[in-house]
C-alpha positions in Angstrom: -36.7 -17.4 4.4 -37.6 -13.8 4.7 -37.2 -11.4 2.2 -36.1 -7.6 2.5 -37.1 -4.6 0.4 -34.7 -3.4 -2.1 -31.5 -1.7 -1.0 -29.4 0.7 -2.7 -26.0 -1.1 -2.0 -25.1 -4.1 -0.6 -21.5 -4.4 0.3 -19.8 -8.1 0.5 -17.5 -7.8 3.3 -16.9 -5.4 6.3 -13.2 -5.2 6.5 -11.2 -2.3 5.8 -12.4 -1.6 2.1 -16.0 -2.1 3.0 -16.4 -0.3 5.9 -14.6 2.8 4.5 -16.8 2.6 1.3 -19.8 2.3 3.5 -18.9 5.9 5.3 -17.8 7.2 2.1 -20.8 6.6 0.6 -23.2 7.6 3.6 -21.0 11.1 3.6 -21.8 11.9 0.0 -25.7 10.3 0.2 -27.1 10.7 3.5 -30.2 9.0 2.1 -28.7 5.9 0.8 -29.9 2.5 1.9 -26.5 0.7 2.4 -26.1 -3.0 4.0 -22.7 -4.2 5.0 -22.2 -8.2 5.4 -19.1 -9.3 7.2 -18.0 -12.7 8.3 -16.0 -12.0 11.5 -17.8 -10.9 14.5 -17.1 -7.8 16.2 -15.4 -6.5 18.3 -12.1 -7.9 16.3 -9.3 -8.8 18.8 -6.6 -6.1 19.0 -3.8 -6.6 16.7 -6.1 -8.5 14.3 -4.4 -10.7 12.1 -4.5 -8.5 9.0 -2.1 -7.0 6.7 -2.1 -3.4 6.0 -0.6 -1.8 9.1 1.7 0.6 8.0 0.1 3.6 5.7 1.6 5.8 3.1 0.3 9.4 2.1 -2.4 8.5 -0.4 -4.0 5.9 2.3 -3.1 8.5 5.2 -5.0 11.0 3.4 -8.0 8.9 2.3 -8.4 7.8 6.3 -7.8 11.1 7.8 -9.3 13.9 5.3 -11.8 11.7 3.1 -13.3 10.0 5.7 -12.4 12.5 8.6 -10.7 9.8 11.0 -7.7 12.3 11.8 -8.8 12.5 15.8 -9.0 8.5 15.8 -5.9 8.1 14.2 -3.9 10.5 16.3 -5.2 9.2 19.6 -5.6 5.3 19.0 -2.6 4.8 16.5 0.9 5.8 16.2 2.4 8.5 14.1 4.8 6.7 11.6 8.8 7.9 11.5 8.5 7.2 7.7 10.2 4.0 6.0 13.7 2.9 7.3 16.0 0.4 5.7 18.8 -1.6 6.8 21.3 -3.9 5.0 21.8 -6.3 8.1 21.8 -9.8 6.4 23.7 -12.1 8.8 24.7 -9.2 10.8 24.2 -8.0 14.1 25.8 -4.3 14.4 23.2 -2.0 12.9 25.9 0.7 13.6 28.0 -1.0 11.2 25.7 -1.2 8.0 23.8 1.2 5.7 20.7 3.0 6.8 18.3 4.6 4.6 15.6 7.0 6.3 14.9 10.3 7.7 16.6 12.0 10.8 13.4 13.7 11.5 9.9 12.9 10.6 8.5 14.3 7.3 5.9 16.9 7.3 3.0 14.9 5.8 1.6 12.6 8.7 1.2 8.8 8.1 0.3 6.4 10.6 1.0 3.1 11.9 -2.4 0.9 12.0 -3.6 -1.6 14.5 -6.2 -3.1 12.0 -8.3 -4.7 14.9 -8.7 -1.0 16.7 -9.3 0.8 13.4 -11.9 -1.7 12.1 -13.7 -1.8 15.3 -13.9 2.0 15.3 -15.2 1.9 11.5 -17.6 -0.7 12.6 -18.9 1.7 15.5 -19.1 4.6 12.9 -21.0 2.5 10.4 -23.9 1.7 12.8 -23.8 5.3 14.2 -24.4 6.5 10.8 -27.7 4.2 10.5 -26.1 1.8 7.9 -26.9 -1.8 8.6 -23.9 -3.7 9.6 -24.1 -7.6 9.7 -21.2 -8.8 11.6 -20.7 -12.4 12.3 -22.6 -13.3 9.1 -21.9 -15.1 5.6 -22.5 -14.4 2.0 -24.0 -17.7 0.5 -24.4 -16.5 -3.2 -25.0 -13.7 -5.4 -27.2 -13.5 -8.4 -26.6 -10.4 -10.6 -29.8 -9.2 -12.4 -30.0 -8.4 -16.0 -30.4 -5.1 -17.6 -32.0 -2.8 -14.7 -33.3 -5.8 -12.6 -31.9 -5.9 -9.2 -29.4 -8.0 -7.7 -30.0 -10.5 -5.1 -27.6 -11.4 -2.3 -28.5 -14.7 -0.2 -26.7 -14.6 3.1 -26.6 -16.0 6.9 -27.3 -13.2 9.3 -26.3 -14.3 12.4 -27.6 -17.8 12.0 -30.8 -16.9 9.8 -31.2 -17.1 6.3 -31.9 -14.0 4.7 -32.2 -12.6 0.8 -31.3 -8.9 -0.2 -32.5 -7.3 -3.1 -30.2 -4.6 -4.3 -29.6 -2.1 -6.7 -25.8 -2.2 -6.5 -23.3 -5.1 -5.1 -19.7 -4.3 -4.1 -17.5 -7.3 -3.6 -15.1 -6.0 -0.8 -14.6 -9.6 0.7 -10.9 -9.7 0.4 -9.3 -12.9 -0.7 -12.6 -14.6 -0.7 -13.2 -12.7 -3.9 -16.9 -13.7 -4.3 -17.6 -11.8 -7.8 -14.2 -12.5 -9.2 -14.5 -16.3 -8.6 -18.4 -16.2 -9.9 -17.4 -14.4 -13.0 -13.9 -16.2 -13.6 -12.1 -12.6 -13.5 -8.9 -14.0 -11.8 -5.7 -12.8 -13.5 -2.0 -13.9 -12.9 0.2 -10.8 -13.0 3.7 -12.5 -13.1 4.6 -11.5 -9.7 5.4 -14.7 -7.7 6.2 -13.7 -4.1 5.0 -15.1 -0.9 4.9 -13.7 2.8 4.9 -14.9 6.4 3.8 -12.7 9.2 3.0 -12.9 12.8 2.4 -10.7 16.0 4.1 -10.3 19.3 2.2 -8.8 22.2 5.5 -7.0 23.2 7.5 -3.9 21.8 10.3 -4.8 19.7 12.4 -1.7 20.1 15.2 -1.6 17.4 16.8 1.3 19.1 17.7 -0.7 21.9 19.4 -3.5 19.7 22.5 -1.0 19.4 24.3 0.7 22.1 26.4 3.2 19.9 25.6 6.6 21.1 26.6 8.2 17.9 24.4 5.8 16.0 21.3 6.6 18.5 21.9 10.2 18.2 21.3 10.1 14.2 17.7 10.5 14.7 15.4 13.4 16.3 13.7 11.8 18.6 15.7 8.4 19.0 12.5 6.6 17.9 13.5 4.6 15.0 11.1 1.7 16.4 8.0 4.0 15.0 9.3 3.5 11.3 8.2 1.0 9.1 11.9 -0.9 9.5 12.9 -3.1 6.9 16.0 -5.5 7.1 16.9 -6.4 3.8 18.9 -8.9 1.7 19.1 -10.3 -1.7 15.4 -11.4 -2.8 13.4 -10.5 0.3 12.8 -7.9 3.1 11.6 -8.1 6.8 9.4 -5.8 8.3 9.1 -4.5 11.9 5.7 -2.5 12.5 4.8 -1.4 15.6 0.9 -1.4 16.9 -1.0 1.0 18.8 -2.2 -2.0 21.4 1.4 -2.4 22.1 2.1 -5.4 19.9 4.6 -5.5 17.0 4.2 -7.1 13.7 7.0 -9.1 12.1 6.9 -10.3 8.4 9.1 -11.9 5.9 8.3 -10.9 2.1 10.2 -12.8 -0.3 10.8 -13.8 -4.3 9.4 -17.5 -4.4 12.4 -18.3 -6.3 15.0 -17.1 -4.1 13.4 -17.9 -0.5 10.9 -20.6 -1.0 8.0 -20.5 1.2 8.6 -24.0 2.7 11.6 -22.7 4.6 9.5 -20.2 6.7 6.0 -21.6 6.5 5.6 -22.2 10.3 6.7 -20.2 13.0 9.7 -22.6 13.9 10.7 -22.6 10.1 10.6 -18.7 10.1 12.5 -18.5 13.4 15.2 -20.6 12.1 15.0 -18.6 8.6 15.3 -15.3 10.7 18.2 -17.0 12.9 20.3 -17.3 9.5 19.2 -14.2 7.6 18.2 -11.5 10.1 19.6 -12.9 13.4 18.9 -9.4 15.4 15.2 -9.9 14.3 15.2 -13.7 15.4 16.9 -12.7 19.1 14.3 -10.1 19.6 11.4 -12.4 18.6 13.0 -15.6 20.8 12.9 -13.3 23.9 9.6 -12.7 23.4 8.2 -16.1 22.1 5.7 -16.7 24.9 3.8 -13.4 23.7 3.3 -14.9 20.4 -0.4 -13.9 19.4 -0.5 -15.7 15.7 1.1 -16.8 12.5 0.2 -16.9 8.8 1.7 -17.2 5.4 0.4 -16.4 1.8 1.6 -18.1 -1.2 1.8 -16.0 -4.5 -0.1 -13.1 -2.6 -0.1 -10.8 -5.4 -3.0 -11.1 -8.0 -4.7 -9.2 -10.7 -8.4 -9.2 -11.9 -9.8 -8.8 -15.6 -12.3 -6.3 -14.5 -13.5 -4.4 -11.3 -16.3 -1.9 -12.2 -19.3 -2.8 -14.4 -22.0 -0.8 -16.1 -24.4 -3.6 -14.6 -24.1 -2.1 -11.1 -21.4 -4.3 -9.5 -17.9 -3.5 -8.5 -14.9 -4.9 -6.4 -12.9 -3.0 -3.7 -9.8 -3.9 -1.8 -8.1 -7.1 -2.3 -11.3 -8.7 -4.0 -10.1 -7.0 -7.0 -6.2 -6.5 -7.1 -3.3 -6.5 -4.8 0.2 -5.6 -5.5 2.7 -5.9 -2.8 3.0 -5.1 1.0 6.4 -3.2 0.2 5.6 0.6 -0.2 2.2 -0.2 1.7 0.0 0.6 -1.2 -3.1 -1.5 -0.1 -4.9 1.4 1.6 -4.0 3.5 -1.4 -5.9 1.5 -4.0 -9.0 0.9 -1.3 -9.0 5.0 -1.3 -8.8 5.0 -5.2 -11.0 2.4 -5.8 -14.0 3.5 -3.4 -13.6 6.9 -4.8 -14.4 5.7 -8.6 -17.1 3.4 -7.0 -18.8 6.4 -5.0 -18.7 8.3 -8.6 -20.3 5.3 -10.5 -23.2 5.1 -7.7 -23.5 9.0 -8.1 -23.8 8.9 -12.0 -26.6 6.2 -11.6 -28.6 8.0 -9.0 -28.4 11.0 -11.6 -29.8 8.5 -14.0 -26.6 9.0 -16.3 -25.4 6.1 -18.0 -22.9 4.0 -16.2 -21.2 1.9 -18.3 -19.0 4.3 -20.3 -17.9 5.8 -17.0 -17.1 2.3 -15.7 -14.8 1.6 -18.5 -13.1 4.8 -18.1 -12.5 4.6 -14.7 -11.3 1.0 -14.7 -8.7 1.8 -17.3 -7.5 4.7 -15.3 -7.5 2.4 -12.0 -5.7 -0.3 -14.0 -3.2 2.2 -15.4 -2.3 3.1 -11.8 -2.0 -0.5 -10.8 0.0 -1.6 -13.8 2.4 1.5 -13.4 2.8 0.7 -9.7 3.4 -2.8 -10.6 6.5 -2.1 -12.5 8.1 -0.9 -9.2 8.1 -4.7 -7.9 8.0 -7.2 -10.5 11.5 -8.7 -11.1 13.1 -6.2 -8.4 13.3 -8.1 -5.4 16.9 -9.1 -6.0 17.8 -5.5 -5.7 16.9 -5.4 -2.3 20.3 -7.0 -1.4 22.3 -3.7 -2.6 22.4 -0.8 -0.3 23.3 1.4 -2.9 21.4 0.6 -5.8 18.2 0.0 -3.5 18.6 3.4 -1.8 18.4 5.1 -5.2 15.5 3.0 -6.4 13.5 4.2 -3.4 14.1 7.8 -4.1 12.9 7.2 -7.6 10.0 5.5 -6.5 8.9 7.9 -4.2 9.5 10.7 -6.4 7.4 9.1 -8.9 4.7 8.1 -6.5 4.6 11.7 -4.8 4.9 13.4 -8.3 2.4 11.9 -10.2 -0.2 9.7 -8.4 -0.2 11.7 -5.0 -0.7 15.0 -7.0 -4.0 13.2 -8.8 -5.5 12.1 -5.3 -4.7 15.0 -3.0 -5.9 17.5 -5.6 -9.5 15.3 -6.0 -8.5 14.8 -9.9 -9.1 10.9 -9.9 -12.6 11.6 -12.1 -11.1 14.8 -13.9 -11.1 13.5 -17.3 -10.0 17.0 -18.8 -7.0 17.0 -16.7 -6.2 13.6 -17.4 -6.6 14.1 -21.1 -4.5 17.4 -21.2 -1.7 15.8 -19.6 -1.6 12.4 -21.3 1.9 13.2 -22.9 3.3 14.1 -19.4 1.6 10.9 -17.8 3.0 8.7 -20.5 6.4 10.1 -20.5 6.4 9.5 -16.7 5.4 5.9 -17.1 8.0 5.3 -19.7 10.6 6.9 -17.8 9.7 4.7 -14.7 9.8 1.3 -16.8 13.3 2.5 -18.2 14.5 3.1 -14.8 13.3 0.2 -13.1 15.2 -1.8 -15.8 18.2 0.5 -15.3 18.2 -0.5 -11.6 18.1 -4.2 -12.6 21.3 -3.8 -14.9 23.2 -1.7 -12.0 22.3 -4.3 -9.7 23.9 -6.8 -11.8 27.3 -4.9 -12.0 27.1 -3.7 -8.6 30.1 -4.5 -6.1 27.5 -4.2 -3.2 28.8 -1.5 -1.1 27.5 -1.5 2.6 29.3 0.9 4.7 28.3 2.4 8.1 26.5 5.4 7.0 22.9 6.9 7.4 21.6 8.0 4.0 19.3 10.7 5.4 16.5 11.6 3.0 16.3 15.0 4.9 19.6 15.8 3.2 17.7 16.2 0.0 16.0 19.6 -0.1 14.3 19.0 -3.2 12.8 15.4 -2.0 11.5 17.2 1.4 9.9 19.8 -0.4 7.8 17.2 -2.5 6.7 15.8 0.8 6.0 19.3 2.3 3.6 20.5 -0.6 1.4 17.4 -0.9 -1.4 19.2 0.7 -1.2 22.5 -1.1 -4.8 23.5 -2.3 -4.2 24.1 -6.1 -6.6 25.5 -8.8 -6.6 23.9 -12.4 -3.6 25.7 -13.9 -1.5 25.3 -10.8 -2.3 21.6 -10.9 -1.4 21.4 -14.3 2.0 23.3 -13.4 2.6 21.0 -10.6 2.5 17.9 -12.5 4.5 19.3 -15.5 7.1 20.3 -13.2 7.0 17.3 -11.3 7.5 15.1 -14.8 10.7 17.5 -15.5 12.0 16.8 -12.2 11.7 13.0 -12.6 13.4 13.5 -16.3 16.4 15.4 -14.4 16.5 12.8 -11.5 16.8 10.1 -14.1 19.6 11.7 -15.7 21.5 11.9 -12.3 20.7 8.6 -11.4 22.1 7.4 -14.6 25.5 9.3 -14.5 25.7 7.9 -10.7 25.4 4.6 -11.7 27.8 5.0 -14.7 30.4 6.3 -12.6 30.1 3.4 -10.1 30.0 0.9 -13.3 31.2 2.3 -16.3 30.4 -0.6 -18.5 26.7 -0.3 -17.5 24.7 -0.2 -20.7 22.0 2.9 -20.0 20.1 2.0 -23.2 19.5 5.6 -24.4 18.4 6.9 -21.0 19.4 10.6 -20.4 22.9 11.2 -18.7 22.9 15.2 -18.5 20.3 16.7 -16.3 19.1 20.1 -17.4 18.8 21.1 -13.7 20.3 19.9 -10.5 18.6 17.0 -8.4 21.0 16.3 -5.7 21.4 12.7 -4.5 23.4 11.2 -1.5 27.1 11.1 -1.9 28.0 7.8 -3.4 28.5 4.8 -0.7 31.1 2.8 -2.7 
């Protein structure tokens, strides 16, 4: 067994989170000695069997701007046509149901990612930047040093046993959760949901599933297939995501109580389930059955963690720490946020400043982002069956996301303690409003008549909504950031009142439990679909 000199950082796992962290660290600290140990051998196959193919604004910003991957994203992956929803349970007439989406692409670019292509590119970038990337290797154990002592990582590197001494160790090993298991940090988050997904080496072009010219002409260009398409029903949603390799990703995500995993945990069972609930998807997959690439399922995929950052010079990144839900694709967002905090902690350590207080502070912020985002998902899956309530919920959820968390990230304020302190009242109000609105959506759904008319609810018809997306990349000074955030919380307040009035008009007996019903400014919504 050979022993290597002490390294600065050893990253356990060279998937998306680990490779991105290595590049972010190299950009900030050109002299840092970084080692990445990854179980899978490179190059990975195209359409690699991993979730995280759809990006939203924070993840897209992290990849394109923070890591400088814009050219790669533009040339090797697909520009996304936003999120799109159809209420098609048991239906085969796309033109006859409610559709939520945009008629033309919004200004802030997001991408559909082929994870195999992306991670192969990241692996090449890591090696080009003189980072030691050991693929096809296995971590065997970690011993955390006490006090200022180095940590020790034991690994099998391409068949050879090796020991690494390191000042920092970061667990980016995904669901293997090496440090979480070692330190007994797993935590249930009371979000019991399951997923199955598979790849087919063919384009599943949803635009071809409908021959109605008027329906096709609602989008410009008529390329709904580039969207992250959601086909929805009570307790579940089905995703369709195109990949740059030409393959298509198909997934079923469901509330465990409403749609047990045992009804879909093989490809044959998943097909039976699709024929029953989403026959258009089933028929499209059946036509390309011979091109099936893989199949996987995950039971109770959402998980929390008691601690992710430590003053003792260890941290967790990506799914090794927490994972929320694939809906709204927040995985890449939280990779970027966690990696940024880890970089800051390592910077403090290199400057000989105490790490512990900042580790606790950044962890508290990270967990607050996680908890506030989790409220969007927990106990909300039945609402997927209601075209009106869910459409309004999506607008609310986006507004909260673009208005608060995106502003903090896009303006590089994740570690701006002064800003976060100054606006603590506003952030608390936004969080309380969100909790109250998520509860309102549940009560509204319980009374709703479930309208599902043949209409496109075009997000482009909401100028204030498009404006929020358009201005995400604005460069703001300190005063302007504060003004923007305060203005967005006021917008949330008015939007909440507008939604309450809309919900009460649809369901007069609805209990709004003290939520405001009179907006002080106009925040237009779609016309009622009832």
